[in-house]
C-alpha positions as CSV (number, residue, x, y, z in Angstrom):
1,M,21.8,-157.3,51.0
2,I,21.2,-160.8,52.3
3,N,22.6,-161.9,55.6
4,R,24.1,-165.4,55.2
5,I,24.1,-167.6,58.2
6,D,24.8,-171.4,58.4
7,T,21.9,-172.2,60.7
8,I,18.9,-170.0,61.7
9,I,16.6,-170.8,64.6
10,I,13.2,-169.2,64.4
11,G,11.8,-168.6,67.9
12,G,13.7,-167.7,71.1
13,G,11.7,-169.8,73.6
14,Q,12.8,-172.9,75.4
15,A,13.1,-174.9,72.2
16,G,15.1,-172.3,70.3
17,L,17.4,-171.7,73.3
18,S,18.0,-175.4,73.8
19,T,18.8,-175.9,70.2
20,S,21.2,-173.0,70.3
21,Y,22.9,-174.5,73.3
22,Y,23.8,-177.6,71.4
23,L,24.8,-175.8,68.2
24,K,27.1,-173.6,70.2
25,K,28.8,-176.7,71.6
26,Q,29.4,-177.7,68.0
27,C,30.9,-174.2,67.4
28,R,28.4,-173.9,64.6
29,E,27.6,-170.5,63.2
30,H,23.9,-169.8,64.0
31,I,21.5,-167.2,65.1
32,I,18.1,-167.1,66.9
33,L,15.5,-164.8,65.4
34,E,12.9,-163.8,68.0
35,K,10.0,-161.5,67.1
36,A,9.5,-160.3,70.7
37,D,11.6,-157.5,72.1
38,Q,12.8,-159.4,75.1
39,A,13.4,-162.8,76.5
40,A,10.6,-165.1,77.8
41,Q,7.9,-163.1,76.3
42,V,5.3,-165.9,76.4
43,W,5.8,-166.2,80.2
44,R,5.8,-162.4,80.7
45,E,2.3,-162.4,79.3
46,R,0.9,-164.8,82.0
47,W,-1.1,-163.4,84.9
48,D,0.6,-162.1,88.0
49,S,0.1,-165.2,90.2
50,F,1.0,-167.7,87.4
51,T,3.2,-170.6,88.3
52,F,4.4,-173.7,86.5
53,I,2.2,-176.7,87.1
54,T,5.3,-178.9,86.8
55,P,7.5,-179.1,89.9
56,N,10.9,-177.4,89.9
57,W,12.8,-180.6,89.5
58,M,11.3,-180.8,86.0
59,V,13.0,-177.6,85.0
60,R,15.9,-178.9,83.1
61,L,17.0,-177.1,80.0
62,P,20.3,-178.4,78.8
63,G,23.1,-177.2,81.1
64,A,20.6,-175.6,83.5
65,T,18.9,-178.2,85.6
66,Y,17.2,-176.8,88.6
67,N,19.5,-176.8,91.6
68,G,17.7,-174.7,94.1
69,D,16.5,-175.5,97.6
70,D,12.8,-176.1,96.7
71,P,12.8,-179.0,94.1
72,N,9.1,-179.8,94.9
73,G,8.0,-176.2,94.6
74,F,6.7,-174.4,91.5
75,M,8.4,-171.5,89.8
76,G,6.4,-168.3,89.7
77,K,6.2,-166.0,86.7
78,D,9.1,-163.7,87.7
79,D,11.3,-166.7,88.5
80,V,10.6,-168.2,85.1
81,V,11.6,-165.0,83.3
82,Q,14.8,-164.7,85.3
83,Y,15.6,-168.3,84.6
84,F,15.4,-167.7,80.8
85,E,17.3,-164.4,81.0
86,K,20.1,-166.1,83.0
87,Y,20.2,-169.0,80.6
88,I,20.8,-166.7,77.6
89,K,23.4,-164.6,79.4
90,N,25.3,-167.6,80.9
91,Y,25.7,-169.3,77.6
92,R,25.9,-166.2,75.5
93,L,23.3,-167.4,73.1
94,P,23.2,-165.4,69.8
95,I,19.6,-164.2,69.9
96,Q,18.3,-161.2,68.0
97,Y,15.1,-159.6,69.2
98,G,12.5,-157.8,67.3
99,I,12.8,-159.8,64.1
100,G,9.7,-161.4,62.8
101,V,10.0,-164.0,60.0
102,R,7.5,-163.3,57.2
103,S,8.3,-166.2,55.0
104,V,10.6,-169.2,54.5
105,E,11.4,-170.4,51.0
106,F,13.4,-173.4,49.8
107,L,16.0,-172.6,47.2
108,G,17.3,-176.1,46.4
109,D,20.6,-175.6,48.2
110,G,19.3,-173.7,51.2
111,Y,16.6,-171.4,52.5
112,L,15.6,-167.8,52.0
113,L,14.0,-166.1,55.0
114,R,12.2,-162.8,54.5
115,T,11.9,-160.9,57.8
116,T,10.9,-157.6,59.2
117,K,14.6,-156.6,59.3
118,G,15.8,-157.8,55.9
119,D,16.5,-161.1,54.2
120,F,18.5,-164.0,55.4
121,S,19.8,-167.2,53.8
122,A,20.7,-170.4,55.6
123,S,21.7,-173.9,54.9
124,N,19.6,-175.1,57.9
125,V,16.4,-173.7,59.4
126,V,15.0,-174.8,62.8
127,I,11.4,-173.8,63.5
128,A,11.0,-173.4,67.2
129,T,7.9,-171.2,67.5
130,G,5.8,-173.8,69.3
131,L,2.1,-174.4,68.9
132,H,0.9,-171.5,71.2
133,Q,1.3,-168.8,68.7
134,K,-1.9,-166.8,68.7
135,P,-4.8,-166.5,71.2
136,K,-7.7,-168.6,70.1
137,I,-11.1,-166.9,70.6
138,P,-14.3,-168.0,68.8
139,S,-15.6,-165.7,66.1
140,F,-19.0,-165.3,67.8
141,S,-17.3,-163.4,70.6
142,K,-17.8,-160.3,68.3
143,N,-21.5,-160.7,68.8
144,L,-21.3,-159.8,72.6
145,S,-22.4,-156.3,73.6
146,A,-19.6,-153.9,73.1
147,D,-19.6,-152.6,76.7
148,I,-18.7,-156.0,78.1
149,N,-15.0,-156.3,78.8
150,Q,-13.5,-159.2,76.8
151,L,-9.9,-160.5,77.0
152,H,-8.0,-163.7,76.4
153,S,-6.3,-165.4,79.4
154,N,-2.9,-164.2,78.3
155,Q,-4.2,-160.6,78.8
156,Y,-5.5,-161.2,82.3
157,E,-3.3,-159.8,85.1
158,N,-5.2,-160.1,88.4
159,P,-8.7,-159.6,89.9
160,G,-8.1,-155.9,90.4
161,S,-7.3,-155.4,86.7
162,L,-10.9,-156.2,85.8
163,P,-13.9,-153.8,86.2
164,P,-16.2,-154.4,89.1
165,G,-18.8,-157.1,88.6
166,A,-19.2,-160.8,87.9
167,V,-16.9,-162.6,85.6
168,L,-17.5,-165.3,83.0
169,V,-14.5,-167.6,82.4
170,V,-14.8,-169.7,79.3
171,G,-12.6,-172.8,79.4
172,S,-11.6,-174.9,82.4
173,A,-8.2,-176.3,81.5
174,Q,-5.0,-175.2,83.3
175,S,-5.4,-171.4,82.7
176,G,-9.2,-171.2,83.0
177,S,-9.5,-173.2,86.2
178,Q,-6.6,-171.3,87.9
179,I,-8.0,-167.9,86.9
180,A,-11.5,-168.8,88.0
181,E,-10.2,-170.0,91.4
182,E,-8.2,-166.8,91.9
183,L,-11.3,-164.7,91.0
184,Y,-13.8,-166.4,93.3
185,Q,-11.4,-166.6,96.2
186,G,-10.8,-162.9,95.7
187,G,-14.5,-162.2,96.2
188,R,-15.8,-162.1,92.6
189,K,-18.9,-163.8,91.4
190,V,-17.7,-166.3,88.8
191,Y,-19.4,-168.2,86.1
192,L,-17.2,-171.0,84.6
193,S,-17.9,-172.6,81.2
194,V,-16.5,-176.1,81.7
195,S,-14.5,-177.7,78.9
196,T,-13.5,-181.3,78.4
197,A,-10.2,-181.0,80.4
198,G,-9.5,-183.8,82.9
199,R,-8.3,-183.7,86.5
200,V,-5.4,-185.2,88.3
201,P,-4.7,-184.8,92.0
202,R,-1.8,-182.5,92.9
203,R,-0.4,-185.3,95.0
204,Y,-1.3,-188.9,95.5
205,R,0.2,-191.5,97.8
206,G,2.9,-189.2,99.1
207,K,4.2,-188.0,95.7
208,D,3.4,-185.3,93.2
209,S,1.3,-186.6,90.3
210,Y,4.1,-185.5,87.9
211,F,6.5,-187.8,89.8
212,W,4.2,-190.7,89.0
213,M,3.7,-189.6,85.4
214,E,7.5,-189.6,84.9
215,K,7.9,-193.0,86.6
216,M,5.1,-194.5,84.5
217,G,6.6,-193.2,81.3
218,Y,3.9,-190.6,80.4
219,F,6.5,-188.3,79.0
220,D,8.3,-190.9,77.0
221,R,5.2,-191.9,75.0
222,P,5.6,-191.6,71.3
223,V,2.8,-190.1,69.2
224,E,2.0,-193.5,67.8
225,D,0.8,-194.5,71.3
226,L,-2.0,-191.9,71.2
227,S,-5.5,-193.2,70.6
228,S,-5.9,-190.5,68.0
229,P,-3.4,-188.0,66.4
230,T,-5.6,-185.2,67.6
231,D,-5.0,-186.2,71.2
232,K,-1.8,-184.2,71.1
233,Y,-4.0,-181.1,71.2
234,A,-6.0,-182.2,74.2
235,P,-6.4,-179.5,76.9
236,S,-4.2,-179.6,80.0
237,A,-5.7,-181.1,83.1
238,H,-7.0,-179.1,86.0
239,C,-3.9,-178.4,88.1
240,T,-2.0,-175.6,89.8
241,G,1.3,-174.9,91.5
242,K,0.0,-171.8,93.3
243,D,0.7,-171.6,97.1
244,G,2.8,-174.7,96.9
245,G,0.4,-176.6,94.7
246,H,-3.0,-178.1,95.4
247,T,-5.7,-180.1,93.6
248,I,-8.3,-178.2,91.6
249,N,-11.7,-179.8,91.6
250,L,-14.6,-178.2,89.9
251,H,-17.0,-179.8,92.4
252,Q,-15.3,-177.8,95.0
253,F,-15.8,-174.7,92.9
254,A,-19.5,-175.4,92.8
255,K,-19.6,-175.9,96.5
256,D,-17.9,-172.5,97.0
257,G,-20.4,-170.7,94.8
258,V,-19.0,-170.8,91.3
259,V,-21.8,-171.2,88.7
260,L,-20.7,-174.0,86.4
261,L,-21.9,-174.0,82.8
262,G,-21.6,-176.2,79.7
263,H,-19.5,-175.0,76.8
264,V,-20.5,-171.7,75.1
265,K,-22.2,-172.4,71.7
266,N,-23.0,-168.9,70.6
267,I,-23.6,-165.3,71.6
268,K,-26.1,-162.7,70.6
269,E,-25.6,-159.3,72.3
270,D,-26.4,-159.9,76.0
271,Q,-27.4,-163.5,75.6
272,I,-25.0,-166.4,75.8
273,F,-26.2,-169.8,74.5
274,L,-24.7,-172.9,76.3
275,A,-24.6,-176.6,75.6
276,S,-26.1,-179.1,77.9
277,D,-22.8,-181.0,78.5
278,L,-21.9,-179.7,82.0
279,K,-22.6,-183.0,83.8
280,E,-21.0,-185.0,81.1
281,N,-17.8,-183.0,81.3
282,L,-17.7,-183.2,85.1
283,A,-18.2,-187.0,85.0
284,D,-15.4,-187.2,82.4
285,A,-13.0,-185.2,84.7
286,D,-13.9,-187.6,87.6
287,Q,-13.2,-190.6,85.4
288,F,-10.0,-189.1,84.2
289,E,-8.8,-188.9,87.8
290,Q,-10.0,-192.4,88.7
291,K,-8.1,-193.8,85.7
292,F,-5.0,-192.0,86.7
293,I,-4.9,-193.1,90.3
294,K,-5.6,-196.7,89.3
295,E,-2.6,-196.6,87.0
296,V,-0.5,-195.3,89.9
297,D,-1.9,-198.0,92.2
298,D,-1.1,-200.7,89.6
299,Y,2.4,-199.2,89.1
300,I,3.1,-199.2,92.9
301,E,1.9,-202.8,93.1
302,S,3.9,-204.0,90.1
303,E,7.1,-202.4,91.5
304,G,6.5,-203.8,95.0
305,L,6.7,-200.4,96.6
306,D,5.9,-200.1,100.2
307,I,3.7,-197.0,100.1
308,P,0.5,-196.4,102.2
309,T,-2.7,-196.5,100.3
310,E,-4.8,-193.4,100.0
311,K,-8.5,-192.7,99.4
312,L,-9.2,-189.4,97.6
313,P,-12.2,-187.4,98.7
314,K,-15.3,-187.9,96.5
315,L,-16.9,-184.6,95.7
316,T,-20.2,-184.3,93.8
317,A,-21.5,-180.8,94.3
318,G,-21.2,-180.0,90.6
319,F,-23.8,-182.6,89.7
320,E,-26.3,-180.7,91.8
321,S,-25.8,-177.6,89.6
322,S,-28.8,-176.6,87.4
323,E,-28.1,-177.1,83.7
324,I,-28.3,-173.5,82.3
325,L,-28.8,-173.2,78.6
326,E,-29.0,-169.4,78.3
327,L,-27.3,-166.8,80.3
328,N,-28.0,-163.0,80.1
329,V,-24.8,-161.2,81.0
330,R,-26.7,-158.0,81.9
331,K,-29.1,-159.7,84.2
332,E,-26.3,-161.7,86.0
333,G,-24.1,-158.6,86.4
334,I,-21.3,-160.0,84.3
335,T,-19.0,-157.2,83.2
336,S,-16.0,-159.3,82.0
337,V,-15.5,-162.4,79.8
338,I,-12.2,-164.1,80.0
339,W,-11.5,-166.5,77.0
340,A,-9.4,-169.3,78.5
341,T,-9.7,-171.1,75.2
342,G,-6.1,-171.8,74.4
343,F,-4.0,-170.9,71.4
344,S,-3.8,-171.6,67.7
345,F,-0.9,-172.1,65.4
346,D,-0.2,-171.0,61.9
347,F,2.7,-172.1,59.7
348,S,1.3,-170.6,56.5
349,W,4.4,-168.4,56.3
350,I,6.5,-171.5,55.6
351,N,6.0,-171.9,51.9
352,L,6.6,-175.6,51.7
353,P,4.2,-178.6,51.6
354,V,5.3,-180.0,55.0
355,F,2.1,-179.9,57.0
356,D,-0.8,-182.2,57.5
357,E,-4.5,-181.3,57.2
358,D,-4.5,-179.8,60.7
359,G,-1.5,-177.6,59.8
360,Y,0.8,-179.7,62.0
361,P,4.3,-180.4,60.7
362,K,4.9,-183.7,58.8
363,Q,8.2,-184.9,60.2
364,D,10.0,-187.7,61.9
365,C,11.0,-186.6,65.4
366,G,11.4,-183.0,64.1
367,V,13.2,-183.9,60.8
368,S,11.2,-182.9,57.8
369,D,11.4,-184.3,54.3
370,Y,13.1,-181.1,53.1
371,P,16.9,-181.2,53.7
372,G,17.9,-178.8,56.4
373,L,14.4,-178.0,57.7
374,Y,13.7,-179.0,61.3
375,F,11.1,-178.5,64.0
376,V,11.6,-178.4,67.8
377,G,9.5,-177.8,70.8
378,M,6.0,-178.9,69.7
379,T,3.8,-181.3,71.5
380,F,4.5,-184.9,70.6
381,L,7.1,-184.2,67.9
382,C,9.1,-187.1,69.5
383,T,7.4,-187.9,72.8
384,G,5.0,-186.5,75.4
385,S,7.8,-184.3,76.8
386,S,8.7,-182.6,73.5
387,G,7.0,-179.4,74.4
388,L,8.1,-179.4,78.1
389,L,11.2,-177.9,79.7
390,A,11.8,-181.4,81.0
391,G,12.1,-182.9,77.6
392,V,12.7,-180.3,74.9
393,G,16.5,-180.5,75.5
394,R,16.5,-184.1,74.3
395,D,14.8,-183.2,71.1
396,A,17.1,-180.2,70.6
397,K,20.1,-182.4,71.0
398,H,18.7,-184.8,68.4
399,I,18.2,-182.0,65.9
400,A,21.6,-180.5,66.5
401,R,23.2,-184.0,65.7
402,K,21.2,-184.2,62.5
403,I,22.5,-180.8,61.5
404,Q,26.1,-181.9,62.3
405,V,25.7,-185.0,60.2
406,R,24.3,-183.1,57.3
407,S,27.0,-180.4,57.2
408,P,29.9,-181.5,59.4
409,K,32.5,-179.1,58.1
410,K,30.6,-175.8,58.7
411,S,31.5,-174.4,62.1
412,M,31.8,-171.0,63.6
413,I,35.3,-169.5,63.5
414,Q,34.5,-166.6,65.8
415,E,31.5,-165.5,67.9
416,H,28.7,-164.4,65.7
417,R,28.4,-160.6,65.7
418,A,25.0,-158.8,66.1
419,I,23.7,-158.3,62.6
420,L,21.8,-155.1,63.3
């Protein structure tokens, strides 16, 4: 038996929930299919001390803008989970858990979805699974000696969850830099393989950097403004909201005893082979910060704002690090390797030719060439904020309107009942 629903949203994260919010305002029959067994699963999988890097005032799903007493603070993991649970409950969003979608097929007048809990058909399908679908770990990780503990950053919990010994963190974007900082401040010997991620100061000239980013239109940039389409996959800059938020600087890491390394090229049992790009990556991070603060300075001047100037500290300790090309984990006492190497995405289960050579959806602000097939919640679908809590609601509203225009007479007569 096929379950027939007007509109099906695949994915119960921030994008799927925002889209459901607007479809419910239309009184449109719809359902959210979420493969996890509970809300906010992606956030539950973060480490214990995880916080958003965006300030609380940027938490603004439709109908649930942050209204607490700490707008300049940063939500921790538990608060994030509660925020999503409350959102679903308050708006009675029709989400069904534990249903994974195996395939989506176009039937000419609608779509057939084959799932782990039976088949569904729909006039409209909204893909809201995001780009962070599967942990990305290089294949050569399998070459590492079997007794070395390996885990992805989404499996890390806290320093005490790791076996005693030194830790190698691979990747220095948002997750890697925060985890490395927590580990070495907790007394662990840390080796950090530095990636190409940039750096921004947590605060500059009296305001959070995200305040300046919003003022300067960073989050309104369309994909066409990127120097290359692949820039939408660029790693997040070093930043943290932990303990009220502070600047993360890899030169400070080096000063505090972290061994900085170039990126990992290969592994053979106990031996890790590294590129000689450490100094280059550090210099690029420094330049990234300098470019950012110049843009802020220029903006302040152009707007005629009366704000005191500021000179950021210039740290250079990382440049004094020796360039290590080979690392023996046994000799260095490394017992754990944390792969902070990001996530990959895979839309091969959508049996339609709507993806580019990178596997990214071909669409116009979330609207595909196939009638009734939409995408929400992915980086730079419309703008730089398409994947953020601060901007996903705008995209969701746009898609809900497109659905309303396409099938204006189909609406929900009564609250959708649980299918299972």
